[in-house]
A tleap script that builds the chain and sets N, CA, C and O, in Angstrom:
source leaprc.protein.ff14SB
mol = sequence {
  NMET LYS LYS ASN ARG THR ILE LEU VAL ILE
  ASP ASP ASP PRO SER MET VAL LYS VAL LEU
  GLU LYS TRP LEU PRO VAL ALA GLY HIE LYS
  VAL PHE VAL ALA PRO ASP GLY GLU LYS GLY
  LEU GLU VAL ALA VAL GLU ILE GLN PRO ASP
  MET ILE ILE LEU ASP LEU MET LEU PRO GLY
  ILE GLY GLY VAL ASN LEU THR LYS ARG LEU
  LYS SER MET GLU ARG THR GLU LYS ILE PRO
  ILE ILE PHE ILE THR ALA CYS MET GLY VAL
  GLU LYS ASP GLU GLY ASP GLU GLU ILE ILE
  ILE ASP ARG LYS SER TYR SER ILE PHE ALA
  LYS PRO LEU HIE ASN ALA LYS LEU LEU SER
  GLU ILE ARG LYS GLU LEU ASN ARG ASN GLU
  HIE GLN CALA
}
set mol.1.N position { 48.501 139.188 108.640 }
set mol.1.CA position { 49.470 139.280 109.704 }
set mol.1.C position { 48.751 139.600 111.012 }
set mol.1.O position { 47.814 140.398 111.041 }
set mol.2.N position { 49.197 138.973 112.074 }
set mol.2.CA position { 48.629 139.228 113.390 }
set mol.2.C position { 48.919 140.656 113.822 }
set mol.2.O position { 49.954 141.228 113.479 }
set mol.3.N position { 47.987 141.219 114.579 }
set mol.3.CA position { 48.197 142.557 115.141 }
set mol.3.C position { 48.965 142.439 116.440 }
set mol.3.O position { 49.122 141.350 116.993 }
set mol.4.N position { 49.437 143.571 116.915 }
set mol.4.CA position { 50.125 143.658 118.195 }
set mol.4.C position { 51.341 142.735 118.290 }
set mol.4.O position { 51.542 142.055 119.296 }
set mol.5.N position { 52.130 142.724 117.250 }
set mol.5.CA position { 53.365 141.958 117.277 }
set mol.5.C position { 54.370 142.695 118.153 }
set mol.5.O position { 54.351 143.924 118.218 }
set mol.6.N position { 55.237 141.962 118.820 }
set mol.6.CA position { 56.232 142.587 119.689 }
set mol.6.C position { 57.539 142.770 118.940 }
set mol.6.O position { 58.022 141.863 118.262 }
set mol.7.N position { 58.096 143.958 119.075 }
set mol.7.CA position { 59.373 144.273 118.442 }
set mol.7.C position { 60.308 144.784 119.523 }
set mol.7.O position { 59.976 145.709 120.265 }
set mol.8.N position { 61.472 144.175 119.600 }
set mol.8.CA position { 62.510 144.610 120.528 }
set mol.8.C position { 63.488 145.490 119.766 }
set mol.8.O position { 64.097 145.056 118.788 }
set mol.9.N position { 63.635 146.721 120.218 }
set mol.9.CA position { 64.592 147.656 119.631 }
set mol.9.C position { 65.815 147.677 120.531 }
set mol.9.O position { 65.717 148.007 121.713 }
set mol.10.N position { 66.966 147.325 119.973 }
set mol.10.CA position { 68.216 147.346 120.729 }
set mol.10.C position { 69.095 148.415 120.097 }
set mol.10.O position { 69.685 148.213 119.036 }
set mol.11.N position { 69.169 149.564 120.777 }
set mol.11.CA position { 69.896 150.711 120.242 }
set mol.11.C position { 70.277 151.624 121.398 }
set mol.11.O position { 69.483 151.840 122.314 }
set mol.12.N position { 71.480 152.154 121.356 }
set mol.12.CA position { 71.950 153.051 122.421 }
set mol.12.C position { 71.744 154.524 122.082 }
set mol.12.O position { 72.155 155.393 122.850 }
set mol.13.N position { 71.118 154.818 120.948 }
set mol.13.CA position { 70.862 156.191 120.521 }
set mol.13.C position { 69.445 156.589 120.937 }
set mol.13.O position { 68.480 156.141 120.317 }
set mol.14.N position { 69.299 157.427 121.980 }
set mol.14.CA position { 67.962 157.792 122.471 }
set mol.14.C position { 67.071 158.420 121.405 }
set mol.14.O position { 65.860 158.200 121.412 }
set mol.15.N position { 67.647 159.197 120.491 }
set mol.15.CA position { 66.818 159.824 119.459 }
set mol.15.C position { 66.263 158.779 118.493 }
set mol.15.O position { 65.127 158.905 118.038 }
set mol.16.N position { 67.043 157.758 118.176 }
set mol.16.CA position { 66.570 156.688 117.290 }
set mol.16.C position { 65.490 155.872 117.990 }
set mol.16.O position { 64.482 155.511 117.381 }
set mol.17.N position { 65.703 155.585 119.265 }
set mol.17.CA position { 64.709 154.832 120.038 }
set mol.17.C position { 63.395 155.605 120.074 }
set mol.17.O position { 62.321 155.024 119.917 }
set mol.18.N position { 63.484 156.900 120.280 }
set mol.18.CA position { 62.280 157.742 120.337 }
set mol.18.C position { 61.511 157.667 119.015 }
set mol.18.O position { 60.285 157.557 119.015 }
set mol.19.N position { 62.220 157.725 117.904 }
set mol.19.CA position { 61.584 157.635 116.584 }
set mol.19.C position { 60.868 156.290 116.428 }
set mol.19.O position { 59.714 156.241 116.002 }
set mol.20.N position { 61.550 155.216 116.770 }
set mol.20.CA position { 60.952 153.885 116.616 }
set mol.20.C position { 59.799 153.672 117.588 }
set mol.20.O position { 58.819 153.007 117.251 }
set mol.21.N position { 59.908 154.228 118.789 }
set mol.21.CA position { 58.808 154.130 119.752 }
set mol.21.C position { 57.575 154.899 119.270 }
set mol.21.O position { 56.456 154.627 119.705 }
set mol.22.N position { 57.787 155.841 118.387 }
set mol.22.CA position { 56.669 156.606 117.817 }
set mol.22.C position { 56.069 155.863 116.609 }
set mol.22.O position { 54.851 155.710 116.521 }
set mol.23.N position { 56.915 155.406 115.689 }
set mol.23.CA position { 56.451 154.783 114.452 }
set mol.23.C position { 55.812 153.418 114.661 }
set mol.23.O position { 54.740 153.145 114.122 }
set mol.24.N position { 56.455 152.570 115.433 }
set mol.24.CA position { 56.036 151.170 115.507 }
set mol.24.C position { 54.660 150.955 116.126 }
set mol.24.O position { 53.897 150.145 115.599 }
set mol.25.N position { 54.299 151.634 117.215 }
set mol.25.CA position { 52.943 151.456 117.739 }
set mol.25.C position { 51.858 151.922 116.768 }
set mol.25.O position { 50.773 151.342 116.734 }
set mol.26.N position { 52.134 152.952 115.986 }
set mol.26.CA position { 51.178 153.422 114.986 }
set mol.26.C position { 50.905 152.308 113.968 }
set mol.26.O position { 49.796 152.196 113.444 }
set mol.27.N position { 51.916 151.493 113.697 }
set mol.27.CA position { 51.766 150.375 112.762 }
set mol.27.C position { 51.212 149.130 113.451 }
set mol.27.O position { 51.117 148.071 112.830 }
set mol.28.N position { 50.843 149.249 114.737 }
set mol.28.CA position { 50.213 148.136 115.443 }
set mol.28.C position { 51.153 147.228 116.203 }
set mol.28.O position { 50.781 146.104 116.541 }
set mol.29.N position { 52.365 147.684 116.482 }
set mol.29.CA position { 53.340 146.849 117.167 }
set mol.29.C position { 53.576 147.324 118.597 }
set mol.29.O position { 53.527 148.519 118.887 }
set mol.30.N position { 53.832 146.369 119.481 }
set mol.30.CA position { 54.211 146.680 120.852 }
set mol.30.C position { 55.733 146.734 120.890 }
set mol.30.O position { 56.403 145.835 120.381 }
set mol.31.N position { 56.278 147.785 121.492 }
set mol.31.CA position { 57.724 148.010 121.465 }
set mol.31.C position { 58.357 147.803 122.835 }
set mol.31.O position { 57.872 148.303 123.849 }
set mol.32.N position { 59.446 147.056 122.834 }
set mol.32.CA position { 60.308 146.915 123.998 }
set mol.32.C position { 61.657 147.494 123.596 }
set mol.32.O position { 62.032 147.428 122.426 }
set mol.33.N position { 62.385 148.056 124.543 }
set mol.33.CA position { 63.654 148.720 124.237 }
set mol.33.C position { 64.750 148.219 125.165 }
set mol.33.O position { 64.532 148.000 126.357 }
set mol.34.N position { 65.931 148.043 124.589 }
set mol.34.CA position { 67.135 147.734 125.362 }
set mol.34.C position { 68.247 148.653 124.867 }
set mol.34.O position { 68.424 148.805 123.659 }
set mol.35.N position { 69.009 149.278 125.794 }
set mol.35.CA position { 70.016 150.257 125.406 }
set mol.35.C position { 71.378 149.679 125.011 }
set mol.35.O position { 72.246 150.413 124.539 }
set mol.36.N position { 71.570 148.383 125.199 }
set mol.36.CA position { 72.863 147.773 124.849 }
set mol.36.C position { 72.675 146.281 124.601 }
set mol.36.O position { 71.597 145.729 124.823 }
set mol.37.N position { 73.738 145.644 124.139 }
set mol.37.CA position { 73.664 144.234 123.787 }
set mol.37.C position { 73.353 143.313 124.946 }
set mol.37.O position { 72.581 142.366 124.795 }
set mol.38.N position { 73.943 143.576 126.106 }
set mol.38.CA position { 73.718 142.715 127.261 }
set mol.38.C position { 72.244 142.720 127.668 }
set mol.38.O position { 71.638 141.667 127.866 }
set mol.39.N position { 71.682 143.918 127.788 }
set mol.39.CA position { 70.264 144.034 128.165 }
set mol.39.C position { 69.383 143.497 127.039 }
set mol.39.O position { 68.354 142.874 127.300 }
set mol.40.N position { 69.779 143.736 125.794 }
set mol.40.CA position { 69.022 143.219 124.653 }
set mol.40.C position { 68.932 141.707 124.666 }
set mol.40.O position { 67.872 141.145 124.392 }
set mol.41.N position { 70.027 141.047 124.978 }
set mol.41.CA position { 70.046 139.588 125.056 }
set mol.41.C position { 69.109 139.110 126.163 }
set mol.41.O position { 68.331 138.174 125.975 }
set mol.42.N position { 69.194 139.759 127.303 }
set mol.42.CA position { 68.344 139.406 128.441 }
set mol.42.C position { 66.857 139.556 128.097 }
set mol.42.O position { 66.059 138.659 128.370 }
set mol.43.N position { 66.495 140.687 127.501 }
set mol.43.CA position { 65.097 140.947 127.159 }
set mol.43.C position { 64.628 139.983 126.067 }
set mol.43.O position { 63.510 139.474 126.141 }
set mol.44.N position { 65.452 139.726 125.070 }
set mol.44.CA position { 65.075 138.825 123.976 }
set mol.44.C position { 64.777 137.429 124.491 }
set mol.44.O position { 63.800 136.807 124.074 }
set mol.45.N position { 65.605 136.934 125.387 }
set mol.45.CA position { 65.389 135.605 125.954 }
set mol.45.C position { 64.106 135.590 126.785 }
set mol.45.O position { 63.339 134.628 126.743 }
set mol.46.N position { 63.886 136.655 127.530 }
set mol.46.CA position { 62.716 136.721 128.413 }
set mol.46.C position { 61.400 136.826 127.649 }
set mol.46.O position { 60.475 136.059 127.917 }
set mol.47.N position { 61.297 137.765 126.701 }
set mol.47.CA position { 60.000 138.015 126.052 }
set mol.47.C position { 59.834 137.318 124.706 }
set mol.47.O position { 58.713 137.223 124.207 }
set mol.48.N position { 60.908 136.834 124.111 }
set mol.48.CA position { 60.883 136.205 122.793 }
set mol.48.C position { 60.041 137.035 121.810 }
set mol.48.O position { 58.959 136.614 121.399 }
set mol.49.N position { 60.555 138.227 121.438 }
set mol.49.CA position { 59.781 139.109 120.563 }
set mol.49.C position { 59.569 138.501 119.184 }
set mol.49.O position { 60.235 137.541 118.796 }
set mol.50.N position { 58.627 139.085 118.455 }
set mol.50.CA position { 58.368 138.628 117.086 }
set mol.50.C position { 59.455 139.100 116.135 }
set mol.50.O position { 59.658 138.503 115.078 }
set mol.51.N position { 60.158 140.172 116.502 }
set mol.51.CA position { 61.223 140.722 115.670 }
set mol.51.C position { 62.162 141.546 116.539 }
set mol.51.O position { 61.782 142.054 117.594 }
set mol.52.N position { 63.407 141.664 116.062 }
set mol.52.CA position { 64.384 142.526 116.714 }
set mol.52.C position { 64.903 143.523 115.692 }
set mol.52.O position { 65.276 143.154 114.579 }
set mol.53.N position { 64.922 144.800 116.088 }
set mol.53.CA position { 65.592 145.834 115.302 }
set mol.53.C position { 66.857 146.149 116.082 }
set mol.53.O position { 66.799 146.597 117.227 }
set mol.54.N position { 67.999 145.910 115.455 }
set mol.54.CA position { 69.271 145.893 116.161 }
set mol.54.C position { 70.296 146.835 115.547 }
set mol.54.O position { 70.629 146.728 114.366 }
set mol.55.N position { 70.787 147.755 116.360 }
set mol.55.CA position { 71.879 148.628 115.940 }
set mol.55.C position { 73.158 147.791 115.892 }
set mol.55.O position { 73.460 147.054 116.831 }
set mol.56.N position { 73.899 147.906 114.804 }
set mol.56.CA position { 75.141 147.143 114.683 }
set mol.56.C position { 76.233 147.637 115.631 }
set mol.56.O position { 77.068 146.854 116.086 }
set mol.57.N position { 76.225 148.925 115.924 }
set mol.57.CA position { 77.317 149.505 116.708 }
set mol.57.C position { 76.816 149.832 118.106 }
set mol.57.O position { 76.316 150.925 118.372 }
set mol.58.N position { 76.965 148.859 118.985 }
set mol.58.CA position { 76.508 148.983 120.364 }
set mol.58.C position { 77.692 148.922 121.319 }
set mol.58.O position { 78.714 148.315 120.997 }
set mol.59.N position { 77.569 149.540 122.486 }
set mol.59.CA position { 78.600 149.351 123.505 }
set mol.59.C position { 78.501 147.924 124.059 }
set mol.59.O position { 77.426 147.326 124.063 }
set mol.60.N position { 79.613 147.397 124.517 }
set mol.60.CA position { 79.596 146.032 125.068 }
set mol.60.C position { 79.513 145.017 123.946 }
set mol.60.O position { 80.351 145.005 123.045 }
set mol.61.N position { 78.513 144.174 124.002 }
set mol.61.CA position { 78.309 143.175 122.947 }
set mol.61.C position { 77.841 143.925 121.705 }
set mol.61.O position { 76.772 144.536 121.717 }
set mol.62.N position { 78.627 143.885 120.640 }
set mol.62.CA position { 78.246 144.541 119.384 }
set mol.62.C position { 77.123 143.784 118.700 }
set mol.62.O position { 76.803 142.655 119.073 }
set mol.63.N position { 76.532 144.408 117.706 }
set mol.63.CA position { 75.394 143.833 117.012 }
set mol.63.C position { 75.640 142.474 116.389 }
set mol.63.O position { 74.768 141.606 116.437 }
set mol.64.N position { 76.812 142.271 115.803 }
set mol.64.CA position { 77.098 140.983 115.160 }
set mol.64.C position { 77.286 139.891 116.198 }
set mol.64.O position { 76.741 138.796 116.058 }
set mol.65.N position { 78.054 140.182 117.238 }
set mol.65.CA position { 78.239 139.179 118.287 }
set mol.65.C position { 76.926 138.859 118.983 }
set mol.65.O position { 76.672 137.708 119.338 }
set mol.66.N position { 76.102 139.861 119.178 }
set mol.66.CA position { 74.791 139.632 119.774 }
set mol.66.C position { 73.951 138.739 118.860 }
set mol.66.O position { 73.280 137.823 119.334 }
set mol.67.N position { 73.988 139.001 117.569 }
set mol.67.CA position { 73.250 138.175 116.607 }
set mol.67.C position { 73.706 136.726 116.676 }
set mol.67.O position { 72.883 135.811 116.682 }
set mol.68.N position { 75.001 136.523 116.727 }
set mol.68.CA position { 75.527 135.151 116.823 }
set mol.68.C position { 75.010 134.463 118.079 }
set mol.68.O position { 74.642 133.289 118.037 }
set mol.69.N position { 74.981 135.182 119.189 }
set mol.69.CA position { 74.487 134.596 120.437 }
set mol.69.C position { 72.995 134.301 120.350 }
set mol.69.O position { 72.544 133.241 120.784 }
set mol.70.N position { 72.228 135.232 119.791 }
set mol.70.CA position { 70.785 135.009 119.650 }
set mol.70.C position { 70.497 133.801 118.768 }
set mol.70.O position { 69.618 132.998 119.079 }
set mol.71.N position { 71.231 133.672 117.677 }
set mol.71.CA position { 70.997 132.578 116.734 }
set mol.71.C position { 71.506 131.240 117.252 }
set mol.71.O position { 71.188 130.196 116.681 }
set mol.72.N position { 72.293 131.255 118.327 }
set mol.72.CA position { 72.811 130.009 118.888 }
set mol.72.C position { 71.918 129.451 119.998 }
set mol.72.O position { 72.174 128.357 120.503 }
set mol.73.N position { 70.873 130.189 120.383 }
set mol.73.CA position { 69.992 129.743 121.466 }
set mol.73.C position { 68.622 129.355 120.914 }
set mol.73.O position { 68.045 130.071 120.097 }
set mol.74.N position { 68.120 128.233 121.364 }
set mol.74.CA position { 66.843 127.722 120.875 }
set mol.74.C position { 65.702 128.723 121.072 }
set mol.74.O position { 64.845 128.852 120.199 }
set mol.75.N position { 65.677 129.429 122.196 }
set mol.75.CA position { 64.576 130.357 122.496 }
set mol.75.C position { 64.548 131.563 121.557 }
set mol.75.O position { 63.498 132.185 121.389 }
set mol.76.N position { 65.683 131.904 120.942 }
set mol.76.CA position { 65.749 133.130 120.141 }
set mol.76.C position { 66.236 132.917 118.710 }
set mol.76.O position { 66.311 133.878 117.943 }
set mol.77.N position { 66.564 131.701 118.337 }
set mol.77.CA position { 67.193 131.456 117.038 }
set mol.77.C position { 66.331 131.812 115.836 }
set mol.77.O position { 66.873 132.133 114.778 }
set mol.78.N position { 65.023 131.767 115.960 }
set mol.78.CA position { 64.147 132.014 114.804 }
set mol.78.C position { 63.607 133.438 114.741 }
set mol.78.O position { 62.833 133.762 113.840 }
set mol.79.N position { 63.997 134.282 115.669 }
set mol.79.CA position { 63.511 135.661 115.667 }
set mol.79.C position { 64.171 136.422 114.517 }
set mol.79.O position { 65.398 136.481 114.448 }
set mol.80.N position { 63.380 137.004 113.615 }
set mol.80.CA position { 63.988 137.785 112.528 }
set mol.80.C position { 64.626 139.065 113.080 }
set mol.80.O position { 64.134 139.672 114.031 }
set mol.81.N position { 65.727 139.446 112.454 }
set mol.81.CA position { 66.480 140.628 112.877 }
set mol.81.C position { 66.636 141.570 111.694 }
set mol.81.O position { 66.986 141.152 110.590 }
set mol.82.N position { 66.371 142.847 111.942 }
set mol.82.CA position { 66.674 143.894 110.974 }
set mol.82.C position { 67.752 144.756 111.600 }
set mol.82.O position { 67.589 145.267 112.707 }
set mol.83.N position { 68.854 144.913 110.884 }
set mol.83.CA position { 69.962 145.733 111.367 }
set mol.83.C position { 69.757 147.191 110.974 }
set mol.83.O position { 69.266 147.489 109.885 }
set mol.84.N position { 70.137 148.094 111.873 }
set mol.84.CA position { 70.206 149.512 111.552 }
set mol.84.C position { 71.606 149.986 111.931 }
set mol.84.O position { 72.210 149.479 112.876 }
set mol.85.N position { 72.112 150.961 111.184 }
set mol.85.CA position { 73.460 151.442 111.466 }
set mol.85.C position { 73.648 152.860 110.951 }
set mol.85.O position { 73.057 153.259 109.948 }
set mol.86.N position { 74.473 153.601 111.647 }
set mol.86.CA position { 74.845 154.946 111.196 }
set mol.86.C position { 76.021 154.869 110.239 }
set mol.86.O position { 76.361 155.849 109.577 }
set mol.87.N position { 76.636 153.703 110.170 }
set mol.87.CA position { 77.842 153.520 109.356 }
set mol.87.C position { 77.652 152.320 108.444 }
set mol.87.O position { 77.752 151.176 108.886 }
set mol.88.N position { 77.379 152.579 107.180 }
set mol.88.CA position { 77.148 151.462 106.255 }
set mol.88.C position { 78.405 150.638 106.014 }
set mol.88.O position { 78.316 149.559 105.429 }
set mol.89.N position { 79.568 151.108 106.444 }
set mol.89.CA position { 80.783 150.315 106.338 }
set mol.89.C position { 80.800 149.186 107.342 }
set mol.89.O position { 81.616 148.272 107.225 }
set mol.90.N position { 79.944 149.225 108.298 }
set mol.90.CA position { 79.798 148.286 109.411 }
set mol.90.C position { 81.117 147.892 110.063 }
set mol.90.O position { 82.193 148.218 109.562 }
set mol.91.N position { 81.019 147.203 111.160 }
set mol.91.CA position { 82.182 146.867 111.986 }
set mol.91.C position { 82.982 145.729 111.359 }
set mol.91.O position { 82.815 144.569 111.736 }
set mol.92.N position { 83.834 146.052 110.421 }
set mol.92.CA position { 84.568 145.017 109.706 }
set mol.92.C position { 85.415 144.149 110.621 }
set mol.92.O position { 85.604 142.961 110.360 }
set mol.93.N position { 85.927 144.743 111.699 }
set mol.93.CA position { 86.780 143.955 112.580 }
set mol.93.C position { 86.004 142.861 113.313 }
set mol.93.O position { 86.614 141.912 113.806 }
set mol.94.N position { 84.688 142.966 113.398 }
set mol.94.CA position { 83.887 141.923 114.033 }
set mol.94.C position { 83.336 140.945 112.999 }
set mol.94.O position { 82.684 139.968 113.368 }
set mol.95.N position { 83.580 141.185 111.736 }
set mol.95.CA position { 83.090 140.291 110.699 }
set mol.95.C position { 81.634 140.514 110.334 }
set mol.95.O position { 80.960 139.581 109.898 }
set mol.96.N position { 81.138 141.725 110.503 }
set mol.96.CA position { 79.734 142.031 110.209 }
set mol.96.C position { 79.356 141.652 108.785 }
set mol.96.O position { 78.335 141.004 108.554 }
set mol.97.N position { 80.177 142.058 107.847 }
set mol.97.CA position { 79.820 141.828 106.456 }
set mol.97.C position { 79.646 140.347 106.177 }
set mol.97.O position { 78.761 139.953 105.418 }
set mol.98.N position { 80.492 139.521 106.792 }
set mol.98.CA position { 80.405 138.087 106.579 }
set mol.98.C position { 79.060 137.547 107.042 }
set mol.98.O position { 78.423 136.791 106.309 }
set mol.99.N position { 78.615 137.911 108.227 }
set mol.99.CA position { 77.350 137.393 108.735 }
set mol.99.C position { 76.171 137.945 107.942 }
set mol.99.O position { 75.197 137.228 107.714 }
set mol.100.N position { 76.241 139.194 107.522 }
set mol.100.CA position { 75.136 139.776 106.772 }
set mol.100.C position { 75.060 139.155 105.379 }
set mol.100.O position { 73.969 138.836 104.907 }
set mol.101.N position { 76.179 138.982 104.729 }
set mol.101.CA position { 76.190 138.415 103.382 }
set mol.101.C position { 75.846 136.925 103.420 }
set mol.101.O position { 75.076 136.448 102.587 }
set mol.102.N position { 76.410 136.190 104.376 }
set mol.102.CA position { 76.165 134.757 104.448 }
set mol.102.C position { 74.725 134.420 104.806 }
set mol.102.O position { 74.219 133.370 104.410 }
set mol.103.N position { 74.070 135.284 105.539 }
set mol.103.CA position { 72.690 135.034 105.933 }
set mol.103.C position { 71.798 136.023 105.197 }
set mol.103.O position { 71.533 137.122 105.684 }
set mol.104.N position { 71.352 135.629 104.052 }
set mol.104.CA position { 70.596 136.521 103.184 }
set mol.104.C position { 69.279 136.987 103.795 }
set mol.104.O position { 68.614 137.859 103.236 }
set mol.105.N position { 68.900 136.424 104.922 }
set mol.105.CA position { 67.636 136.819 105.546 }
set mol.105.C position { 67.743 138.142 106.294 }
set mol.105.O position { 66.728 138.689 106.725 }
set mol.106.N position { 68.962 138.666 106.455 }
set mol.106.CA position { 69.114 139.917 107.184 }
set mol.106.C position { 68.952 141.121 106.261 }
set mol.106.O position { 69.436 141.130 105.129 }
set mol.107.N position { 68.259 142.131 106.773 }
set mol.107.CA position { 68.152 143.414 106.085 }
set mol.107.C position { 68.947 144.421 106.888 }
set mol.107.O position { 69.083 144.292 108.105 }
set mol.108.N position { 69.472 145.428 106.203 }
set mol.108.CA position { 70.221 146.464 106.901 }
set mol.108.C position { 69.760 147.823 106.392 }
set mol.108.O position { 69.638 148.040 105.187 }
set mol.109.N position { 69.505 148.734 107.324 }
set mol.109.CA position { 69.043 150.075 107.002 }
set mol.109.C position { 70.004 151.095 107.582 }
set mol.109.O position { 70.474 150.954 108.711 }
set mol.110.N position { 70.291 152.122 106.797 }
set mol.110.CA position { 71.158 153.210 107.249 }
set mol.110.C position { 70.334 154.240 108.011 }
set mol.110.O position { 69.184 154.517 107.671 }
set mol.111.N position { 70.939 154.791 109.032 }
set mol.111.CA position { 70.327 155.908 109.765 }
set mol.111.C position { 70.665 157.182 109.019 }
set mol.111.O position { 71.759 157.259 108.461 }
set mol.112.N position { 69.820 158.169 108.969 }
set mol.112.CA position { 68.472 158.195 109.526 }
set mol.112.C position { 67.551 157.280 108.730 }
set mol.112.O position { 67.715 157.113 107.521 }
set mol.113.N position { 66.598 156.701 109.409 }
set mol.113.CA position { 65.704 155.723 108.800 }
set mol.113.C position { 64.604 156.385 107.982 }
set mol.113.O position { 64.145 157.484 108.290 }
set mol.114.N position { 64.203 155.690 106.944 }
set mol.114.CA position { 63.037 156.090 106.144 }
set mol.114.C position { 61.899 155.205 106.630 }
set mol.114.O position { 61.898 153.999 106.383 }
set mol.115.N position { 60.933 155.798 107.318 }
set mol.115.CA position { 59.937 154.985 108.010 }
set mol.115.C position { 59.120 154.083 107.099 }
set mol.115.O position { 58.843 152.946 107.479 }
set mol.116.N position { 58.723 154.530 105.925 }
set mol.116.CA position { 57.903 153.695 105.037 }
set mol.116.C position { 58.667 152.450 104.596 }
set mol.116.O position { 58.108 151.354 104.567 }
set mol.117.N position { 59.935 152.615 104.254 }
set mol.117.CA position { 60.740 151.457 103.819 }
set mol.117.C position { 60.961 150.485 104.972 }
set mol.117.O position { 60.849 149.272 104.796 }
set mol.118.N position { 61.273 151.016 106.147 }
set mol.118.CA position { 61.492 150.150 107.302 }
set mol.118.C position { 60.209 149.418 107.676 }
set mol.118.O position { 60.241 148.212 107.919 }
set mol.119.N position { 59.092 150.115 107.725 }
set mol.119.CA position { 57.827 149.468 108.083 }
set mol.119.C position { 57.438 148.408 107.053 }
set mol.119.O position { 56.882 147.372 107.417 }
set mol.120.N position { 57.722 148.651 105.790 }
set mol.120.CA position { 57.460 147.659 104.752 }
set mol.120.C position { 58.310 146.407 104.969 }
set mol.120.O position { 57.820 145.287 104.823 }
set mol.121.N position { 59.566 146.598 105.313 }
set mol.121.CA position { 60.460 145.466 105.558 }
set mol.121.C position { 60.026 144.693 106.809 }
set mol.121.O position { 60.064 143.463 106.828 }
set mol.122.N position { 59.620 145.412 107.840 }
set mol.122.CA position { 59.133 144.756 109.060 }
set mol.122.C position { 57.930 143.877 108.718 }
set mol.122.O position { 57.869 142.715 109.119 }
set mol.123.N position { 56.988 144.433 107.985 }
set mol.123.CA position { 55.791 143.685 107.580 }
set mol.123.C position { 56.176 142.429 106.799 }
set mol.123.O position { 55.659 141.342 107.057 }
set mol.124.N position { 57.090 142.592 105.843 }
set mol.124.CA position { 57.523 141.462 105.016 }
set mol.124.C position { 58.171 140.371 105.870 }
set mol.124.O position { 57.851 139.191 105.718 }
set mol.125.N position { 59.075 140.760 106.762 }
set mol.125.CA position { 59.770 139.777 107.602 }
set mol.125.C position { 58.831 139.081 108.575 }
set mol.125.O position { 58.941 137.873 108.788 }
set mol.126.N position { 57.909 139.830 109.167 }
set mol.126.CA position { 56.948 139.217 110.088 }
set mol.126.C position { 56.042 138.241 109.347 }
set mol.126.O position { 55.746 137.163 109.862 }
set mol.127.N position { 55.600 138.601 108.154 }
set mol.127.CA position { 54.773 137.692 107.352 }
set mol.127.C position { 55.541 136.428 106.990 }
set mol.127.O position { 55.004 135.326 107.093 }
set mol.128.N position { 56.795 136.579 106.568 }
set mol.128.CA position { 57.616 135.428 106.199 }
set mol.128.C position { 57.807 134.531 107.415 }
set mol.128.O position { 57.652 133.314 107.318 }
set mol.129.N position { 58.138 135.112 108.539 }
set mol.129.CA position { 58.366 134.330 109.750 }
set mol.129.C position { 57.091 133.621 110.212 }
set mol.129.O position { 57.149 132.492 110.698 }
set mol.130.N position { 55.942 134.281 110.060 }
set mol.130.CA position { 54.662 133.700 110.443 }
set mol.130.C position { 54.345 132.467 109.593 }
set mol.130.O position { 53.820 131.477 110.103 }
set mol.131.N position { 54.660 132.529 108.311 }
set mol.131.CA position { 54.376 131.408 107.416 }
set mol.131.C position { 55.355 130.252 107.596 }
set mol.131.O position { 55.044 129.116 107.235 }
set mol.132.N position { 56.541 130.532 108.153 }
set mol.132.CA position { 57.516 129.474 108.397 }
set mol.132.C position { 57.258 128.768 109.712 }
set mol.132.O position { 57.750 127.662 109.934 }
set mol.133.N position { 56.485 129.402 110.590 }
set mol.133.CA position { 56.225 128.823 111.926 }
set mol.133.C position { 55.300 127.637 111.854 }
set mol.133.O position { 54.982 127.039 112.883 }
savepdb mol mol.pdb
quit
C-alpha cells in the first residue's frame, strides 16, 4: 500500500475529529477535516481523497444523502467510505440501512471507535481500492 494516503474525515464532533487526527497520521495518512456535509462535499470534490470517514449523523446534508451525492459524481464516485456513528440504529428516515445493506462495500463503526479495528479496515479498503484502480 502506498504511504501518505489522504483521508477526509467528515464529522461535527470535535472530540472524534481530534482522535482521528491523532491516530491516522501515526498510521501514515494525511488527514483533512470537514465539520459538516456541505463542507465535506466541497473538500472531497477538491482534493479527491483516497478515503472518506463519514459520520452518519451530520447537520445539514446527512451522511447518507452526502454518500448518494458523492457516488453520483465522477470525481468522487470511487472513493471508499467508512461510516462512523454514535447511533447504530442509524437515520432510518433517510434510508441509511438501505444504502448500507445494498452496497456491501460500506463498513460502519460505532463510536467510541476501537482504533486497531478501524485502522485495519482502512488498510483493507485502501488496498482493495488500489487494486481496482
